[in-house]
N, C-alpha and C positions, 0 to 999 in steps of 0.2 A: 504494500500500500504506500502511496506517496504521502509525504507528511502534510501536504495541503489538500489531500483528497477529501471530498465530502463524505463523512461517515455517519450513518444513522445508527444510534443505539436504541433499539426498542426496549423499553423497560429500564430507562437509565436511572430511575430512582429506587429500583429494587435491589435486592441483595447482590446479585451477580452483575446486573446492569450498571449499578453505581460503581462497582469495583472495576468493571471494564472501562467505564468513562474515565475514572481516575488514572488507570494504567495507561490509556491512550494519551491523556494529557501529559503524564510524566515522561512519555517517550517522544514528545514533541509534535503530536498530531494537532493541527490548529483549526480544523473545520468540522467540529463535532456537532451533530444535530440530535436534539432530544425533545420529547414532548411528554408532559404529564398526562395522566388519564383525563383530567378535566380539559386539557387542550386538544387531545386527540383520543377518541374512543376507538381502540383497535378492533372492536366488534362491529363497527360501522364501516362497511365496505366502501361507501361513497366518500366518507371522510378520509379514509386511508388513501383512496385513489387521488383525491384532491391534494392531499399532503405530498404524495410522490410527484404529482404534476408540478407542484410549486417548488419543492426542494431539490428534486433530481439527485438523490444520494448515489454515490458510486459504489459504496460498500455498506453492508447491513449486518449488524449483530442482532439476531432475534432472541433477546433475553426476556421478553415479556411473556408472562404465562399466569394462569390461575393455579395457584399451588397451595398445598396444605399438608398436614400430617394425617395420621391414621383416623382420627376422629372426624376431621373434615371430609376425608375421602369417603368415609362410610356414609356420612349424612348428606353430602351435596353431590351425588353421583352424576346427575344430569348436568350441573354446572361445570363439573370438571371435564366432561367430554365435549359439551357444546361450546363453551367459551374458548377452550384451547384449540379446537378445530377451526373456529371462526377466526381467531387471531392468526393462526398459521396460514389459513387459506388467503386471508387478506394481505398479509405482509409478503409472503412468498410469491403470491400471484402478482402483486404490483411490482415486486422486485424483478420478476421476469418481464412484465410488460414494459418496464422502464429501463431494461438492459443494464441492471446492476452488475458490476464486474465480478463481485464475489459476495457470498452470503454465508454467515455462520449461524446454524440453527442449534439451539441448546435444548436437549432433551432431558432424559433421566434414566438411571439404571433400573428403574422399576419396569422398563420395557421388557426385561428378561423374565423367563418363566419362573414360577414360584420354586420349582424343584430343579433349577438349572445346576449343572455341575459347577463346583466352586474351584478356583475363582472363575467368574463368568467371562468367557471370551465373546467377542463380537458375533461369532458364528452361532452362539446359543439362541439368537433371536428367532422367535416363532417355531421353536422345536417342541414345545409342550405348553400346557395351560398357564395363564398368568395368575398372580396372587389376586384373589377375589376382591379384597378391600380396596385396592387401587386400580382395578381393571379399567374403568373408564378413562382415567388419566393416562394410563399406560397405552391404551389403544390410540388416544389422541396423539401422543408423542411418537408412536410407531408410524402413524399416518404422516406426521411431519417429516420424519427422516426418510420415509419412502417417497414422499413428494420431492424432496431434495434429490434423492438418488434418481428418480424417474425423469425429472427435468434435465439432469446431467446427461442421462443416457439418450434421451430423445432429442434434446435441443443443444447439447454441448455446453451447458452452463457450468459454473464452478461453485456449487453450493456444498458446503461441508457440514455434516451433522456430528455433534459431539454429545456424548452421554456422560454427564458428571455424576459422581457418587453423591452421597448426602453432603450438603454444603452448610456452612455456618460462618458467621462473621459480622462485621459492621453493617448496620442498616437491615439486620435480619427482622423477621416478623415474630413478635412475641405475643401475639394474640393467643389466649389460652385455648380457644376452640380451634383455630385454624393453623397454628404454627407447627413447624416440624419438631421432631423429638428433642433435639439439643437445646434450641432456644426456649422451648416450653419448659424443659427441666430446669434451666437456669432461672427463669422467672419464678417458677413454682417454689424452688428451693430458696431463692432470695426472699420472696414474700414469707415463706415459712420461717426463715431466720428472723425477719422483722417482727412477726407475730410472737415467736418464741421469746424474743427479747423485750416485747412490749413496746417496740419502736413504732408507734402509730404515726408520727410525722413522716417517716420513710414510707410506710404503707400508703398514706394518703398522696404523697408525691407520685408514687408509682401508679396508683389508680387514676390520678388526674391526667397523667401522661397517656396511659393506656387503659381506658375504662373497660370494665368487664360486664357485658350484658346491660349496658347503660348505667352501671353503678360506678361512681367515681369517688374521689377523695372528699367530696362535700357531703356524701351520705353518712348515715349514722354508723357507729361501730358494728351494731347488730346486722345492718344491711350489708355491710362489707364482708363480715364474717360469713353470712349466709351464702353469698354468691361465691366466695372463695372456697367454701366447703364443697360446693358442687364440683369443683375441679381438684379436690383432694388436698386442699391447703388448709391446715388447721393450726391452732396455737401450739400443739404438742407434736404433730407429725405431718409428713407430706406423703401422699399416696401417689404412686405411679402406675400406669397401665401395664398389664401383662405380668410375666414371670421374671423379667429382667434377663432371661437367657439368650434372646436373639443377639446375633453378632452384627455389628454395623461398621461401615467404613465412613470416615469423615474427612472432608477436605476444606481447608480455610478458603473463604470466598475470594480473597485477593489473589490466592494462588490459582484458583479456577480462572480468574480474569487474565492472569499472566499466561496461562496455558491457551486460553481462547485467542488472545492477541498473537501469541506465538504461531498458532495454527493458521490464522489469517495472514500472517506475514510469510510463512515458510512452507505451508502445506497446500497442495492442490488436489483436486479430485483424481487426477492421474496417479498421484502418489499412493492412493488408498484403494483404488478399484481392483487391483490385481489383474491377472491375465486369463481368468476363467471365462468361458463362453457365457455362463449364467452369472453375471455380475450382481452381487448383493452383499449386504452387511459391510458397506463401505464406511460406516460411522466409526467414531473413535471414542473409546472409553477414556474418561479423565478421572483419575483418583490417585490414591496412595498405594493401593495394593496391600494395605494393612487393616486389621479389624480389631474391634473391642466389643465386649458384651455391653448391653444396656445397663446392667447392674454395675459393671466396672466404670462405665461413663458416669453414672449417677454418683458413685463414690468419689470420682475425680472432682465433680462439681461441688459436692458436699465439702470436700477439703479446700477447694479454691474459695468458696464462699465463707467457710467457717461455721457451718450450720451444726448445732448441737442437739437438735431434736431427733425424733425417730424418722426413718425412711422405710416405707413399706411398699410392697408391690401387690397389686390386685390380680391374681391369676384368673379371675372370672372375666377380665377384659382381654381383648385379642392381642396377640403378640405381633401379628403380621408375619411376613416372611422370616424364617428363622435365621437365614444367613444371606447376605448380599455383598459379596466381595468381588471387586472388578479385577479382571486380568488387564493390566496396563502395559503389557509388553509391546503392543503396537505403538502406544504413545512414547514409550522409552526409545523404541527404534527410530521414531521421528525426531527425537532429540530433546524431550522435555521431561523433567523430574520434579517432584514436590520437595519442599524443604521443611515446612512447619509440621511438627508432630502434634498429636491430639492433646497431650497433657499441656504443652505450651499454648496451644490454641484455646483451650478452655479458659486458661488464665487471662489471655488477651480478650477473649469474648466477655468475661465478667467485668474486666476493667472498663471495656467499652460500655457495657450496660450501666455500670455505676455512673459513668460520666453522663449518660443519657438521661438519668433520673435526678440529677443534681438540680 
């Protein structure tokens, strides 16, 4: 990419999009384009076409998506498939119609089968059934990567699909109902610590910044306690979903951004399509290739936060897929490796969270 090229980052205020934006700026790219949701609704095909007509971006990072953890995936199944399919259809379609030079599509490793052989290679895609709880989201992301692959094969475009593992970092979503597991655990254990210590000013600051079901720091103590209890946060204990046994891989979002920019700068479709007659699975896993159990992760967070109350797991709640480890050998062959390990990342994440609620 040329340093003065017009680069559109869809979702530039999100977890990965904001990190991509900052990474590009730090590397000297000067013509970045971003729109907030209020400025451009990516579900609106006419609005997206008008945006592309006006801005004419040369490169596109498609980091915008409707995302959430196991609770949200179970509850909002229609939203997860409909919204993501619409976003992808509109942005990839307009990128093609406006002759974008290169596009990076961000998917998710939930595209792989529930019982895929571990670690999961790119070739595991579509070899057996998906995990039921996130099936709608996974199908949408599979459609997105297949759209990129198919445009490349039919029209000679240069669209690259990357499948990141579980991400966490600055600007993450800490909504107790919709967030992913790591930020949800950090917020729950932080609030549990505040309640355990009777630090109501800290609880109210947190609730004012991120209300829960309409309850904020101006509500009464009883109202706040009632809504937090629904999410397993009490004055003496914090409850987490499942058994704590599932294994997960986590990648710091700023490293995901660095990998994304690396791919846009150095990797083309020809580098990943191989020489088979039936070209498929051209996407790239992005991760660390290392895993930790949910229970171990919770203990890391407890230690980082300094929580002294009880931590309990509810085995009546779903665990989701028991193991999701990516095979990152393709990414390593292309020349990119991670640097930040999970224990250091958890500390960084909590430091960022504390700054956000000051």
